[in-house]
Steps between C-alpha positions, in 0.01 A plus 500: 500500500770722343776268622318202345470682167869589514592134555279391211649760265860425593431128462354558155798716405743231614308226316494709182874564522565129559302428182723741306264796489699819531252767392208602715240734353246705691209619293229754558146451369433832328160658559343841448582653840750791500828385344726664755321327788512164321873541445571610860308206647676254269844650574440483876400134485783401268756683713374317811530164322847578368620589849335195652630253242834661431459508124402746231180435307431560137206739467196478274150631465227253408255628240169316478131543554334371816316176418121533490517881513469757222833555323718796589459790254814444292645850446468617863625159621808521278567858614474394865732202438758721328492743793522220759803352321667841489459547875634149572803546275578841649470376860682167467757612240459184297283362223138407539353247261150443369325165556194418288345236282551504122122544458495803729809643329311497169233724655747768609712760329834418660685778319535667843682197640857581605717335235771395746253347744430127484176374346381182674232322300292251696484149363278277705521125453392195695862382512821702537672600177 
């Protein structure tokens, strides 16, 4: 099964490169579990993918509520996200961006966001922009 997954991933990488895509981004869905453990798990998986595919990924954490569940309490969620990002940046020695929707961004106090880290605002559409 692992070999099949590896072939699928390398095929997708090659197809993306052939289409002119040069940046690959791995993102972590932030939750309320301990930040250090979230970061370590994400870093392990990203490192495995980078070794497998022979390329470096951009890094991001995805901030959003789980559909059909109560929303995350905002202040503790933001604190956990800030801590997770700090662990990722320290371990990988490169920037970690934030991915979220404009609507969700309006609900947060992003003053903690690392100014030199990319902010990736989701823009969903039925056709590519």
